[in-house]
C-alpha positions as a printed Julia matrix, in Angstrom:
151×3 Matrix{Float64}:
 -22.92  -71.47  -56.77
 -22.21  -71.43  -60.5
 -22.35  -74.94  -62.05
 -18.9   -74.64  -63.63
 -17.38  -73.62  -60.32
 -19.22  -76.45  -58.58
 -17.65  -78.93  -61.02
 -14.16  -77.57  -60.26
 -14.51  -78.63  -56.61
 -14.15  -82.29  -57.64
 -11.21  -81.81  -60.01
  -7.55  -82.51  -59.36
  -4.91  -79.8   -59.35
  -3.66  -81.08  -62.71
  -7.15  -80.86  -64.24
  -7.56  -77.29  -62.96
  -4.1   -76.4   -64.3
  -5.13  -77.67  -67.74
  -8.33  -75.58  -67.67
  -6.33  -72.51  -66.61
  -3.61  -73.01  -69.23
  -6.2   -73.39  -72.01
  -8.08  -70.21  -71.03
  -7.52  -66.65  -72.24
  -7.17  -63.82  -69.69
 -10.48  -62.24  -70.66
 -11.6   -58.89  -69.33
 -10.5   -57.68  -65.93
 -13.63  -57.86  -63.78
 -15.17  -54.61  -62.6
 -17.26  -54.46  -59.46
 -18.27  -57.19  -57.07
 -17.34  -60.85  -57.54
 -18.25  -63.94  -55.56
 -15.28  -66.09  -54.56
 -14.89  -69.81  -53.97
 -11.75  -71.31  -52.45
 -10.77  -74.58  -54.14
  -8.65  -77.16  -52.34
  -7.99  -79.17  -55.5
  -7.88  -82.93  -55.25
  -9.16  -83.03  -51.69
 -12.08  -85.1   -50.46
 -12.91  -82.07  -48.32
 -12.94  -79.52  -51.16
 -16.68  -78.82  -50.93
 -16.52  -78.5   -47.15
 -13.48  -76.16  -47.33
 -15.21  -74.02  -49.99
 -18.29  -73.74  -47.8
 -16.41  -72.88  -44.6
 -14.12  -70.39  -46.33
 -17.13  -68.74  -47.97
 -18.97  -68.33  -44.7
 -16.16  -67.46  -42.31
 -13.1   -66.25  -44.2
 -13.19  -65.06  -47.84
 -16.22  -64.25  -49.98
 -14.62  -62.74  -53.07
 -13.13  -59.52  -54.42
 -14.39  -56.08  -55.4
 -12.58  -54.7   -58.46
 -12.28  -50.99  -59.26
 -10.89  -50.3   -62.73
  -9.5   -46.82  -63.02
  -7.61  -46.88  -66.31
  -9.4   -46.22  -69.61
  -9.99  -49.49  -71.42
  -9.87  -51.53  -68.2
  -6.17  -52.47  -68.36
  -5.4   -51.92  -64.67
  -7.0   -51.1   -61.37
  -7.2   -52.05  -57.74
  -9.31  -54.43  -55.7
 -10.2   -55.23  -52.13
 -10.98  -58.68  -50.74
 -14.25  -59.4   -48.98
 -13.44  -61.23  -45.76
 -15.05  -62.22  -42.45
 -18.66  -63.4   -42.12
 -19.73  -59.78  -42.78
 -17.92  -59.44  -46.17
 -15.85  -56.54  -44.88
 -13.44  -55.19  -47.47
  -9.77  -55.47  -46.56
  -6.45  -56.29  -48.21
  -5.92  -54.07  -51.22
  -4.13  -55.25  -54.37
  -3.1   -53.81  -57.71
  -4.64  -55.47  -60.77
  -2.98  -55.55  -64.19
  -2.1   -57.78  -67.14
   1.24  -59.59  -67.24
   2.73  -63.02  -67.97
   1.64  -65.98  -65.85
   4.18  -67.64  -63.6
   2.58  -70.94  -64.59
   2.9   -70.89  -68.38
   4.29  -67.46  -69.39
   1.05  -66.64  -71.27
  -0.97  -63.47  -70.67
  -3.0   -63.42  -67.48
  -4.65  -61.01  -65.05
  -2.39  -60.46  -62.05
  -3.6   -59.51  -58.58
  -0.5   -58.17  -56.86
  -0.34  -57.5   -53.12
   3.42  -56.82  -52.94
   3.15  -53.02  -52.73
  -0.27  -52.62  -51.15
  -0.47  -55.01  -48.2
   1.9   -55.62  -45.31
   0.21  -58.92  -44.4
  -0.23  -60.27  -47.92
   2.85  -58.83  -49.63
   4.17  -62.3   -50.52
   0.87  -63.21  -52.26
   0.22  -63.02  -55.99
  -3.01  -64.2   -57.57
  -3.52  -64.88  -61.26
  -6.91  -65.26  -62.94
  -8.21  -66.19  -66.38
 -11.78  -66.01  -67.67
 -12.86  -69.57  -68.47
 -16.37  -68.61  -69.54
 -18.14  -65.24  -69.51
 -18.02  -63.92  -65.95
 -16.33  -67.04  -64.51
 -12.63  -66.9   -63.6
 -10.24  -69.61  -62.45
  -7.46  -68.34  -60.22
  -4.12  -69.49  -58.85
  -2.66  -68.25  -55.56
   1.11  -67.98  -55.21
   2.98  -67.5   -51.92
   6.39  -66.29  -53.03
   7.01  -68.52  -56.05
   5.12  -71.51  -54.58
   1.58  -72.16  -55.76
  -0.63  -72.87  -52.79
  -4.3   -72.78  -53.76
  -6.86  -72.44  -56.53
  -9.97  -70.27  -56.45
 -12.89  -69.18  -58.56
 -14.51  -65.79  -59.06
 -17.91  -65.17  -60.58
 -19.24  -61.75  -61.39
 -22.13  -60.86  -59.11
 -25.43  -60.77  -60.91
 -23.84  -62.55  -63.84
 -22.83  -66.08  -64.67
């Protein structure tokens, strides 16, 4: 696991929010990313990240199809076998957290099961993204993505 991401597992939600709000959107990832679920402020954050990574969610695979990398689609890697399910549209828009530019992962038109979910990510350091998960307009979880083979 990336050292920056490892350090996020011991941070509070407020500390992660500050990191996110101070980051720029960065480039939309292209290709495979490794995901880490972050239960901010929990004594069990490392355990939850481990269990989620083994049994539930391992990351996302991005496919940019617009010139210049301004939009695309992705699929989530889930189950212990990293099967790809749950498609989302990816594009730039304003964050629900601070109204600044962000990368949006939008399931509303692509997934029956996840249509109420919206993710937002920003690149905190090259190849390392901090994300926020929204269910409706309620923020429910943080996560990290790292580009495979990269940072």
